[in-house]
Phi, psi and omega in degrees: 000143181263135180213123173192156178253159181134190181300148178279121182243182181299323180297321179295317180298316180295320178294325177297317179297320183279350182075034184251007183275145171291162187301317182296313181292327177301316180294322179296316180293320179296322178294320178296315181293331178297333179271356181231078186303318182295315179296318181297321179299317180291321180294319179297324178295319178296320179296322178296321178297316180299314180296322180294319179294320178295319179295319179296327180294341179278346182277151177288122181291152181290343180213160183303138177286130177306142183304325183290344181261356180284142182300321180296323179290319178297316178297321180296319180294319178296318179296321180296321179292322178296315179299321180299321180294320179291328180298330181293340180277344180280166181216158171056227185296323180300314179299318181297316182294313179296318179299319178296319179296315179297321179299320179294318181293312184292332179295332178275349181245027183299130180294168180299153179305154183303328181296332180276349181234082182303143179300140178059033175297327179295327178295319179295318178299315180295321180299314181294329183278324192237348184255047179281193182279342183268138178289352179296339180279358181265126181281319178243111179292168184304327181295342180253035182301321181295319177294319179301316180297316181296315183293316183287329176295319176293320182296317182267353184056038178219153177280102184254130178254137175291116185298136174264107182247021179296334180293339177254012173091019182252140179253130182288127179259330182147196181194185180201160175273146181220169170244125183261183179283354179238340182170195180301148180211180179196167182219136174252130185249137181231166175235135177280176183302338179265003180090001180287148183278135171231137184229145172250121183249136179224143179210156172282146182262142179296327174222140183295135176200158179234143177205141179286173182303128178224172182212153171208158180246136178233094184063240182266011181243134174250135179237126171255128187219157177201162181236139185244012183123272179267348183236148173243140182236151173212141171246126187233149178188175177302144182298338181273354185270131176280349186284337181298309181293320180299316180295318180297315181296322178297317181292320179296316179297317179298318179297319180293322180294326178290322179294327182276348183277000000 
């Protein structure tokens, strides 16, 4: 449980949402939110989302959960990265011995083959869960685009811009913060001229890597995805929609032009 006195910060708000505050700090945060009705309304919505996701997690899924999305796998990857940082402080024989031990342990915990873990599977799951036809699935409506940009930039610790896809015929509906299989993430939701959902998904990568635009189909959903180093992107939409590919190509072109400027 978290407990401290002083100004109410983002950490306190997040701990309040997660239910991790000590009783005294809980009362302080509740008193602060009572004086900020708009903020409290948004926080209560986030708490409701968290509770709904936790409740959904207790249900038996209709199909096996990908290994990369399991909590045990996420914890294992985080633990492996932490161990890796400490290994850099060792030297000589100690480093060799620890490295050998870690190699033996990790070899027994090797994740499932890549074929069993399709790239951006988490993006497809998020699209099906949050990019429906109803604006109720949007945490930040289009009118709060500036707030959305600030929140997601803080969430990913990167300067994230809300993509303008009006040039390819898409209208911005809003977005939400998410947790991906590798780190913090978020989703921007759009509507095509017929009202169909198109989404842009972004997440931090557990390890930096780059990859050009690629695509895969998952049932009735098509995902176009690419990696830019520290971030991974995906544009998702119904397999019958031509707007998914147009939006992905527009974002890739825009990204390249920024890198070259």
